[in-house]
C-alpha positions in Angstrom: 24.0 3.3 -8.6 24.5 -0.3 -7.5 24.8 -3.2 -9.9 21.5 -4.8 -10.6 21.3 -8.1 -8.8 20.7 -11.2 -10.8 18.4 -13.9 -9.5 17.1 -17.2 -10.8 13.5 -18.0 -10.1 11.2 -20.8 -11.2 8.5 -19.4 -13.3 7.0 -22.4 -15.1 3.4 -23.1 -15.7 1.7 -25.9 -13.7 -1.8 -27.2 -13.8 -4.1 -25.5 -11.3 -7.8 -26.1 -11.6 -9.8 -23.1 -10.3 -13.2 -23.6 -8.8 -16.3 -22.8 -10.9 -17.7 -20.6 -8.1 -14.6 -18.5 -8.1 -13.9 -18.2 -11.9 -16.7 -19.8 -13.9 -17.8 -17.3 -16.5 -15.7 -14.5 -14.9 -13.7 -11.9 -16.6 -11.6 -11.5 -13.5 -7.9 -10.9 -14.5 -6.7 -13.5 -12.0 -8.8 -16.3 -13.6 -7.5 -18.4 -16.5 -9.2 -18.4 -19.9 -12.2 -20.7 -20.2 -10.9 -24.3 -20.5 -7.4 -23.3 -19.5 -5.4 -23.6 -16.3 -2.6 -21.6 -14.9 -0.2 -22.0 -12.0 2.7 -19.9 -10.7 5.7 -21.3 -8.9 8.9 -20.0 -7.4 9.8 -17.0 -5.3 8.1 -13.6 -5.8 9.3 -10.4 -4.1 6.8 -7.5 -3.7 7.8 -4.0 -2.7 4.7 -2.3 -1.2 3.8 0.8 0.7 3.7 0.4 4.5 0.0 1.1 4.5 -0.5 -2.1 2.6 1.1 -4.3 5.2 -2.0 -6.0 6.5 -3.9 -6.4 3.2 -1.0 -7.5 1.1 0.2 -10.0 3.8 -3.3 -11.5 3.6 -3.3 -11.5 -0.2 0.2 -13.0 -0.3 -1.0 -16.0 1.8 -4.1 -16.3 -0.5 -1.9 -16.1 -3.6 0.4 -18.9 -2.3 -2.6 -21.1 -1.5 -4.0 -20.6 -5.0 -0.5 -21.3 -6.6 1.2 -24.2 -4.8 4.9 -23.9 -5.1 4.9 -20.1 -5.0 6.4 -18.0 -2.2 5.7 -14.3 -1.7 8.1 -12.1 0.2 7.2 -8.5 1.0 9.3 -5.4 1.7 7.0 -2.8 3.3 8.3 0.8 3.7 7.6 4.3 2.6 6.9 4.5 -1.2 9.7 7.0 -1.8 12.3 4.8 -0.2 11.0 1.7 -2.1 11.1 3.6 -5.4 14.7 4.6 -4.7 15.7 1.1 -3.9 14.2 -0.3 -7.1 15.9 2.3 -9.2 19.2 1.5 -7.5 18.9 -2.2 -8.4 17.2 -3.9 -5.4 15.7 -7.2 -6.6 11.9 -7.0 -6.8 9.2 -8.4 -9.0 6.2 -6.0 -8.2 5.9 -2.4 -6.9 2.8 -1.2 -5.2 3.0 2.5 -4.3 0.8 4.8 -2.1 1.0 7.5 -4.7 1.4 8.0 -8.5 4.4 10.4 -7.9 6.6 7.7 -6.4 5.5 5.2 -9.0 6.4 7.8 -11.7 10.0 7.8 -10.4 10.2 4.1 -11.2 8.4 4.2 -14.6 10.5 7.2 -15.7 13.6 5.2 -15.0 12.4 2.5 -17.3 11.9 -0.1 -14.5 8.3 -1.1 -15.2 7.2 -3.5 -17.9 3.6 -2.2 -18.2 1.7 1.0 -17.5 0.8 1.0 -13.7 -2.8 0.4 -12.7 -4.5 2.1 -9.8 -6.0 -0.6 -7.7 -7.2 1.3 -4.6 -7.5 4.7 -2.9 -6.9 5.8 0.6 -7.8 8.8 2.8 -6.3 10.4 5.9 -7.8 10.4 9.4 -6.4 11.7 12.7 -5.3 8.8 14.8 -5.7 9.4 18.6 -5.3 7.2 21.6 -8.5 5.3 22.6 -11.0 7.6 24.2 -9.5 10.7 22.5 -8.1 12.2 25.7 -7.1 15.5 24.1 -10.6 15.8 22.5 -9.2 16.2 19.0 -12.2 16.7 16.6 -10.5 18.2 13.6 -7.3 19.6 12.1 -7.5 22.9 14.1 -7.3 21.0 17.4 -3.9 19.7 16.4 -2.5 23.2 16.7 -3.7 23.6 20.3 -1.2 24.2 23.1 0.5 21.1 24.4 -0.8 18.8 21.6 2.0 16.7 20.3 1.5 15.5 16.7 3.3 13.1 14.4 3.1 13.2 10.6 5.0 11.6 7.7 7.9 13.3 6.0 7.0 15.4 3.0 8.5 13.0 0.4 6.3 10.2 1.8 2.8 10.0 0.3 1.1 10.2 3.7 3.2 13.3 4.4 2.4 15.0 1.1 -1.3 14.4 1.7 -1.0 15.8 5.3 0.6 18.9 4.0 -2.0 19.3 1.4 -4.8 19.0 4.0 -3.2 21.5 6.3 -2.8 24.0 3.5 -6.5 23.5 2.6 -7.4 24.3 6.2 -4.9 27.3 6.2 -3.2 25.8 9.3 0.4 25.8 10.4 1.4 22.8 12.3 4.8 22.0 13.9 4.9 18.2 14.4 7.2 16.8 17.1 8.4 14.1 14.7 8.5 13.4 10.9 8.2 9.7 10.1 9.4 7.9 7.1 6.2 5.9 6.7 2.7 5.8 8.0 3.3 2.9 10.4 6.0 5.0 12.1 3.6 7.8 12.6 0.9 5.5 13.9 3.3 3.8 16.3 4.0 7.1 18.0 0.3 7.3 19.0 0.2 3.6 20.1 3.3 4.1 22.3 1.8 7.3 23.9 4.6 9.4 22.5 2.2 11.8 20.7 -1.4 12.9 21.2 -2.3 12.5 17.5 -1.0 11.5 14.1 -2.2 12.0 10.5 -2.4 8.5 9.1 -4.5 6.6 6.5 -8.0 5.4 7.4 -6.9 1.8 6.8 -4.1 2.1 9.3 -6.3 3.5 12.0 -8.8 0.7 11.3 -6.1 -2.0 11.5 -5.1 -0.6 14.9 -8.6 0.0 16.2 -7.8 -1.8 19.5 -5.2 0.9 20.3 -6.4 4.1 18.5 -9.5 5.9 17.4 -9.7 7.4 13.9 -11.1 11.0 13.7 -12.4 12.0 10.3 -11.9 15.5 9.1 -13.4 17.2 6.0 -10.2 18.4 4.4 -9.1 14.8 3.8 -11.6 14.5 1.0 -9.3 16.7 -1.1 -6.2 14.6 -0.4 -7.2 11.1 -1.4 -4.3 9.0 -2.6 -4.4 6.7 -5.6 -2.4 3.4 -5.2 -0.8 2.1 -8.4 0.8 -1.3 -8.9 3.1 -2.6 -11.6 5.3 -5.6 -12.6 8.9 -4.6 -12.7 11.2 -4.9 -15.7 14.0 -7.0 -14.1 11.6 -9.3 -12.2 13.2 -12.6 -11.4 9.7 -14.2 -11.8 8.0 -12.1 -14.5 5.1 -14.6 -14.9 4.5 -14.5 -11.2 4.8 -10.7 -11.1 2.0 -10.2 -13.6 -0.1 -12.9 -11.9 0.2 -11.2 -8.5 -0.8 -7.8 -10.0 -3.8 -9.5 -11.6 -4.6 -11.1 -8.2 -4.6 -7.8 -6.4 -6.9 -6.4 -9.1 -9.2 -9.4 -9.0 -12.6 -9.7 -7.2 -10.8 -11.4 -4.3 -8.2 -8.7 -4.1 -10.8 -5.9 -4.2 -12.8 -7.6 -1.4 -9.8 -7.8 0.9 -8.9 -4.2 0.2 -12.5 -2.9 0.7 -12.8 -4.8 4.0 -9.6 -3.1 5.2 -11.1 0.3 4.5 -9.6 1.1 1.1 -11.8 2.8 -1.5 -12.3 1.2 -4.8 -10.2 2.6 -7.7 -12.0 5.3 -9.5 -14.4 6.0 -6.6 
């Protein structure tokens, strides 16, 4: 266990008038109370699952624009690795996981200030090179002779979901590589090192210029919930809660839905 780092962050309240079109009459958690104003300043560090890279990068820019003086820094990796880092004392304000199991490791260690909230859901697809040269149309095709497949390691949410889908299909698959996050698995397809990879729908969509996403029915039983929480030792606790609220806001949901995430509870 490493010593928990100590950081100083500005977390004062500044005046920030929000547009009527965005917040007037809204119960959006990212909006101030009627007649009030809110502003967040200072640095904010967000640990987030690799599959959130594109959406959270966008939301981070939007959050900074809405809160002048704030700066959002991200650490994207497999949820299991991030949970371990948090529990070992790595400085972070917010944790967004690709599965409740990895979030539970953080909350069980007493490192969250609130109960985590599920803000999105995600589903697996089979990523293949453009044009699908191996004609992969379902999970069974991944077990064909000469088909090289990448999946995530079992402790990573995308790996746990892949194993569950394969079990549901009663298939035995021997991947050529086990990756530590979904971006690693996807990169193997993009680089031509494998013929297919089990990745999230959102990742295949983000890489649509390089890969095609093949849907398969077993993925319906392996949908991952994505929880988010402000962390106990956040250097910017006010900013942490505000960022969580922003992700859950109408704006956050719109960005996530456009990227291919399912709404929480759907």
